[in-house]
N, C-alpha and C positions, 0 to 999 in steps of 0.2 A: 390446477388446485391440488393441494396435497390431501390425501385421504387420511382421516384420523386413525391412529393405531397406537397401542401401547409400545410397539416396537419401532415407531416411525422415526424417532430420533437416531436410533442406531442405524437404520436403513439410510437416512439422509447423510450421515457421516460416511458410511460405506460408499455411497454413490459420489459424494463430494470428493473423497480421496481418489476414487477411480477417475473422475473427470479431470482433476488436477494432474494426475499421472499422465493421462492421455494427451492433454493439452500441452504439457511441458515437453513431451517427447515428439508428438506429431503435429502440433498446432491445431487450429480450429478445423481444418479439413480432415483431420484424422479422427474426429469425434463422431463415432458411429454407434448405433444401438448395439451392434455385436460386440464392439470393444468395451462399451460401458458394462454390458452384462458380464463379459469375461473378466474384466479387471475388478469389478465389484464383488464377483462371486454370487451374484443374484440372477436368477432366471429372468428373461424378458417379461413373462406373465406376472412375476412377482413385482418387478419394477413398476409395471403399469397398474398393479394393485394399489400401490402407494401414490403413484403419480398418473395424471390423465394423459400426459403427452411428453415427448422429448423436450419440448419447450419448458414444461414444468420442472423436469429434471435439471435442465440448464439454469433456470431461474433459481432453484434451490441451491445448486452448487455455487453459483456466483454470489449469492447471499452469504454462504458459508465462507467463501474465499475472502470477501470483504470483511467479515467479522474477524477472521483470523489475522488479517493484516492490521486492522485497528487494534486488536488485542495486543499485538506485538508492539505497535507504535506507542500505545498508551503506557505500556510497561517500560519501554526504553526511555521515553520522555520523562516518566516519573522518577527514573533513576538518574537522569542526567543532572549535572551540575548547572546551576543557574548561569546563563550566558555562554555556555559552552557550545560554540558553533559546530565543532567536530561531532559532538554527541547529538546535536540537533539534526545534522545531516545524516549521520549514521542511523538514526532512528527510522528514517524513511527510505533507506537504501538496503537492498537485500544482502545479507551475509550468511553464508552457509547454504548447503544444498537444499534443505527443506524450504527455506525462505525464498530462494531463487525459483524453486518449483511453483510456489504460490504466486510470485510475481509474473512468471511466464504464463501461467494460466490466466491471471488477471489481465495482462496485456493482450493475450490472444482473444479474449472476449470483449475488450474495450471498444472495438469498432461497432459491434452489435449493441453494446450498452448505449450507444449514441442514438439508436433508432428503435430499440425495442423497449416498450414501456416497463415491463417487469424488471429488466436489467438496469434501465436508466434510473429508476427510482432508487435502487440499491447504490448506484454510483453517486447519485446526488447526496444521499445520506452519508456515504463514506467521505466525500469531499467536504461536506458541511462539518462533520466531526473533526476532520483534519484542520479546518480553519479554526475551530474552537481550540484545539490543542495548540496550534501555533500562536494564536492570540494570547493564550494563557502563558506560554513559555516566554514570548517576547515582552509581555507586560512585566513579568517578574525580572527579566533581564534588564529592561529599561529602568526599573525601580532601583536595581542594584548598580546602575551606571555602566554595566558591561557592554551594552549596545545602545544605539540611539536610532531607532527605526525612523525613516523619513515621515514627514507629515502625510497623512492619508495613506499609510502603509497598506499596500495591496497584498492581502494574505493569499489571494489566488495566485499572484505572481510568485510569491515565495514557494507555495505548494507546487506550482508548475515547475520551478527550477529543480525541486527535489524529486518530483515524479520523472522528469527528463533524465536525471542522473540515475534513478532506479531502472529506467528503461535501458539506459546505456550499459549498466552492469549486467542486466538480464540478457542483453544481446551479445555482449562481448565476453562474458564469463568471468570466473573468479580471478584470472590473471590480471584483469584490468580493474579489479574492485578497488584497490587502494588509490589508483590514479583517478577513478571516477569520483570517489568520496572526496579526494582533495580538490577536484575541480568544483564539486558541489559546494564545499566549504568556502572556496574563494568567491564563487558566484553569489552565494547568500551573504557572505561577508561584505562584498562590494555594495550589494543592495541595501543592507542594513546599516552601512557606515559605522563600523565599530567605534565606540567612543574612545577618544584619546584626550587626556588632559594636556593643556598647553605646556610646552617646555619652559620652565622658569628662566628668565634672563639672568645672566651673571651680574652680581652686585658689584658696582665699581669700587675699587679699593680706596 
């Protein structure tokens, strides 16, 4: 549980940034109390003044990471052209060092999010919001005739394709970014069956 304080928001962000940096550099095994204290610039007694345990620090950091990812995705999807599969894919795939750090931290904590209640709740909320975003984008694209999603379109399947591409970029680095985005666009495009008007037959003379 987080202890209430007028400075708690600042402390939470300091700790979250520290956790992201450590996870992106060392992975989950490198996340120690000593490193969290060193990277955040907060003493261990001060950290535990705001949080009761390391699990509480981790839960707070994961919540912050999820909120940052959603904020980015909502912004990019809001700016995307209707029916643009490349922009749809790029909205869910890390570009730039800062975003790759966030994704590395997210994927480092993903195995724990499957078994720990406080992390699993945040993960479920993240994925639920992603489904809402995808549903909105695909509905608008279908109305415009740009794509024709299959009957019973599985939003979890689409989100899974995009998350897999994000993981690939995170693991392989910026040199493979363009290739991973292209693969994601192709995969999502095949699933959504882009709408094509029938080619008119030539009129006999």
